[in-house]
N, C-alpha and C positions, 0 to 999 in steps of 0.2 A: 472214510477218513484215512489220512496218511500220517504215520509216525516216523519222524526223522531220527535215525539211530546210528550209533557206532557200538558194535556188540561188546567191546571191552569196558564201556562206561558202566559203573555200578548204578548210576542214576537211571540210565536207559534200561538196564537189566531189571530194575525194580518195576518199571512200567511193563516191560515185556513179560515178566512173570505174572503180573496181574492180568494182562490180556489173556494169557492161557488159563489161569485159574477162573476167570470170569467168562470163558468161552466166547471171546470176542475176536477170534482169529479171522472170521469172515467179515468182520466189521471194520477192523483196523489193518491197513496194509503197512508193513514195515519197509522203510526205504533206507538202505545203507547210504551214508554220506561220508565223504572224506573231509574232515575239518579239524582244525587245531586252535588252541587259544591264541596262537600268534597269527593265524590266517583263517578266519572264519569263512566257511563256504557261503557263496551268495544265496543259495536256497535256504540255508539255515538262518542267515540274517533276515531274509524276507519273511520268515515265519516268526523269528524272535530277534528283535533289534539288539539284544545283548549278545547274540551270536553263540548261544549255548544250546546243547541238546540235553535231553529230548525236547522236541517241539511237535505238537499235534496240529496238523492242518485239517480244518473242518470245511465242509462245503457250505454250511449255513451260518458261518460266523468267522471272526478273525482267528488266527492261530492262537493256541494257548500253550504256555510253556512253564517251566519249573516242574520237576517230577512230582512234587506234592500236589500241585494244581491238577496235573494230568491224571494222576491216580484217583484223586477225589472225583474228578469229572467222569472217568470211566467206571468207577465203582457205582456212582449214581446212575449212570446209563444202564449198567447191567443189573442193578439191584442186588449186588452181592453182599452188601452190609459188611464190608471190610473196615468200616469206621463205625463200629457199634456205639450208639449213643450212651449205653449204660457204662461204658469205660472210655468215653471219647478223649478225655484229657490225658489219661494214662497212655492210650494208644498213640495219640499225637506226640506226646513227649518221647515215647519209645521210637517213633519214626524220626523225630528230630535228632535224637541221639545217634541213630543209625546214619542219618544223613551227615551229621557232624563227623562221624568216623570216616565216611566216604570222602568228605571234603578234605579232611586232613591227609588221608592216604593218597588221594589224587594230587594234592599239592606236593607231596613228597615225590611222586612220580614225575610231575612236571619239572620240578627243580632239577632232577637228575637227567631228564631226557631233553628238555628244551633250552636249558641255559648252558652256555659254554662251561667246560669244566673249571676253568680258572675263576669263573664268576659264581659258581655254586657255593651255597652256604651250608655247611654241616650243622651249624647252630639252628638254622631255619628247619632243616630236615628233622633234627632231633626234637625241636619244639612241636612240630606237627605230629611226630610219632607220640610224644607225650600226651597230646590231646586224644589221639586215637586210643592209646593204651588206657587212659583214664575212663574213656567211654566204655570200652570193652569190660574193664574191671567193674564199673558201676552196674552194668547190665548183669554180669555174673553174680554180683553180691546182692542186688536189690530188685531186679526186674524179671527174674526167671519165671515167676508166677504168671506174668503177662505174656510169656512166650508159649504158654500152654492153652488148651481149649480151642474153640473154633478159630479157623483161619482169620487173621486180621492183617492190616497193612504194616503194623509194627513188626510182625514176624517176617513178612516178606522183605521189608527194608533191612532188618538186621541180618538176615541170611545173605542178602546181596552185598552188604557192607563187609561181612566177614569173608565172603568168597573173594571179594576184590583184594582184601589184605592177603589172602592166600595167593592170589594171582601175581601181585606186584611186590609184596613184602613178606614172603613166606619165611625168610631168614629171621624175622623179628620174633618168631615163636609165640604168637599171641595166646596159644592154648595153655602155656605154662601158668599155673595158678588160676586158670579159668576153666576148670575141667567140666563143670556143669554146663556152661555155655558151649564148650567144645563138643560135648556129647549131643546137646540139642542141635547144634549146627550139622553134625554128621547125619542125623536123621532127616532134618529138613532139606538138606542138600540132595537127598535121594528122591525128592518129589519129582514127578514128571516135568513140571513147569521149570524147575531148576536145571534139570538135566538138559532139557531142550534149549535153554538159553545160556548154557555154559560157553564162555568164549573159547574158541579153538586154540 
């Protein structure tokens, strides 16, 4: 199988971390692609008609896409139980919260990088940050217990979301007032899988 990737994407990183945690490095080949929301690469479109990454190309079936679909597929393939049934709704909600933070933070990046300066909307950027900040605060106040215990996809997704905020929006100071989550992230970011997938 081949995974189409761009290393800076937090959605891609979530899948790449899972691959390492599930010991699937010999099963999934990672293929770097150069693609943008304004000009999707042809190989990405061939795998995902929406033109987004990550996309997983399989030899025995059509490509699958959306990071949550790919992580569920690879978890099932490896039998790693990163979606434990005993807490499935909590884990899925935590993953969705992390993905929402990623989506808002990526939208901020796109607004600043892809739109001409005279067309950029500071109101849009601040609205996106408000979404990310609310998600971060909610996890810090309500979800910390779900970030402990055996490894699960919620932990991986949240670590990738926070690391992307560090990468692109470090000046926002997300750690202020979220000390429990900040301490958890510092520990999780030291995992081998996180270190190996850190964007250069």
